C-alpha positions as a Markdown table, in Angstrom:
| # | Residue | x | y | z |
|---|---|---|---|---|
| 1 | Met | -19.7 | 21.5 | -6.0 |
| 2 | Asn | -16.1 | 22.5 | -5.6 |
| 3 | Lys | -13.6 | 21.8 | -2.9 |
| 4 | Thr | -14.4 | 24.9 | -0.9 |
| 5 | Glu | -18.1 | 24.1 | -0.9 |
| 6 | Leu | -17.4 | 20.6 | 0.1 |
| 7 | Ile | -15.3 | 21.8 | 3.1 |
| 8 | Glu | -18.2 | 24.1 | 4.1 |
| 9 | His | -20.7 | 21.2 | 3.8 |
| 10 | Ile | -18.5 | 18.9 | 5.9 |
| 11 | Ala | -17.9 | 21.6 | 8.5 |
| 12 | Tyr | -21.7 | 22.3 | 8.8 |
| 13 | Asn | -22.8 | 18.6 | 8.9 |
| 14 | Ala | -20.0 | 17.4 | 11.3 |
| 15 | Asp | -20.2 | 20.5 | 13.5 |
| 16 | Leu | -16.5 | 21.3 | 12.9 |
| 17 | Pro | -14.6 | 24.5 | 12.2 |
| 18 | Lys | -13.8 | 25.0 | 8.5 |
| 19 | Ala | -10.1 | 24.5 | 9.2 |
| 20 | Gly | -10.7 | 21.2 | 10.8 |
| 21 | Ala | -12.9 | 20.1 | 8.0 |
| 22 | Ala | -10.3 | 21.1 | 5.5 |
| 23 | Arg | -7.6 | 19.1 | 7.3 |
| 24 | Ala | -9.9 | 16.1 | 7.5 |
| 25 | Leu | -10.6 | 16.3 | 3.7 |
| 26 | Glu | -6.9 | 16.7 | 2.9 |
| 27 | Ala | -6.0 | 13.8 | 5.1 |
| 28 | Thr | -8.6 | 11.6 | 3.4 |
| 29 | Leu | -7.5 | 12.6 | -0.1 |
| 30 | Ser | -3.9 | 12.1 | 0.8 |
| 31 | Val | -4.5 | 8.5 | 2.1 |
| 32 | Val | -6.5 | 7.7 | -1.1 |
| 33 | Arg | -3.7 | 9.1 | -3.2 |
| 34 | Gln | -0.9 | 7.2 | -1.4 |
| 35 | Thr | -2.9 | 3.9 | -1.5 |
| 36 | Leu | -3.5 | 4.2 | -5.2 |
| 37 | Lys | 0.1 | 5.1 | -5.8 |
| 38 | Lys | 1.2 | 1.8 | -4.1 |
| 39 | Gly | -1.3 | 0.0 | -6.4 |
| 40 | Gly | -3.9 | -0.7 | -3.7 |
| 41 | Thr | -7.6 | 0.0 | -3.7 |
| 42 | Val | -9.8 | 2.1 | -1.3 |
| 43 | Ser | -13.3 | 0.6 | -0.7 |
| 44 | Leu | -15.9 | 2.7 | 0.9 |
| 45 | Val | -18.9 | 0.4 | 1.5 |
| 46 | Gly | -22.0 | 1.8 | -0.1 |
| 47 | Phe | -20.2 | 4.6 | -1.8 |
| 48 | Gly | -17.7 | 2.9 | -4.1 |
| 49 | Thr | -14.2 | 1.7 | -4.8 |
| 50 | Phe | -11.1 | 3.7 | -6.0 |
| 51 | Ser | -8.5 | 1.6 | -7.9 |
| 52 | Val | -5.8 | 1.8 | -10.4 |
| 53 | Thr | -5.9 | 0.3 | -13.9 |
| 54 | Lys | -3.3 | 0.1 | -16.6 |
| 55 | Arg | -3.7 | 1.5 | -20.1 |
| 56 | Ala | -1.6 | -0.2 | -22.7 |
| 57 | Ala | 0.6 | 1.7 | -25.1 |
| 58 | Arg | -1.2 | 2.6 | -28.3 |
| 59 | Asn | -1.0 | 4.6 | -31.5 |
| 60 | Gly | -2.9 | 7.9 | -31.9 |
| 61 | Arg | -3.2 | 10.7 | -34.3 |
| 62 | Asn | -2.3 | 14.4 | -34.0 |
| 63 | Pro | -5.6 | 16.1 | -34.9 |
| 64 | Arg | -3.9 | 19.1 | -36.5 |
| 65 | Thr | -1.5 | 17.3 | -38.7 |
| 66 | Gly | -2.9 | 13.8 | -38.9 |
| 67 | Glu | 0.5 | 12.5 | -38.1 |
| 68 | Ala | 0.7 | 9.2 | -36.1 |
| 69 | Val | 1.8 | 9.6 | -32.5 |
| 70 | Lys | 2.9 | 6.9 | -30.0 |
| 71 | Ile | 1.0 | 7.1 | -26.7 |
| 72 | Ala | 2.9 | 5.5 | -23.8 |
| 73 | Ala | 1.4 | 3.0 | -21.4 |
| 74 | Arg | 0.2 | 4.5 | -18.1 |
| 75 | Lys | -1.6 | 3.9 | -14.9 |
| 76 | Val | -5.0 | 5.7 | -14.4 |
| 77 | Pro | -7.3 | 6.0 | -11.4 |
| 78 | Lys | -10.7 | 4.4 | -11.7 |
| 79 | Phe | -13.8 | 4.8 | -9.5 |
| 80 | Thr | -16.5 | 2.1 | -9.4 |
| 81 | Pro | -19.7 | 3.4 | -7.7 |
| 82 | Gly | -21.3 | 1.2 | -5.0 |
| 83 | Lys | -24.9 | -0.1 | -5.1 |
| 84 | Ala | -26.1 | 2.4 | -2.4 |
| 85 | Leu | -24.7 | 5.3 | -4.5 |
| 86 | Lys | -26.3 | 4.0 | -7.7 |
| 87 | Asp | -29.6 | 3.5 | -5.9 |
| 88 | Ala | -29.5 | 7.0 | -4.4 |
| 89 | Leu | -29.3 | 8.5 | -8.0 |
| 90 | Asn | -32.2 | 6.6 | -9.4 |
């Protein structure tokens, strides 16, 4: 499912126009993005938790040349599924 299909699904299930569903989805994604950027977490009970983790700097290899490359430390988003989501899949 892509973003357009998700918007159509939200509009149908919530009885909203597509434009309203698109604004709601964008607002939700924006809040998640802003919260993670500040280092916070977003917990949706039953669905899961979005958080930020830190990856340490490390050495890697260029696959073409085999040359050693330094990879800088960085922050990455992480999603941990909730129990209800896990149960729904099994």
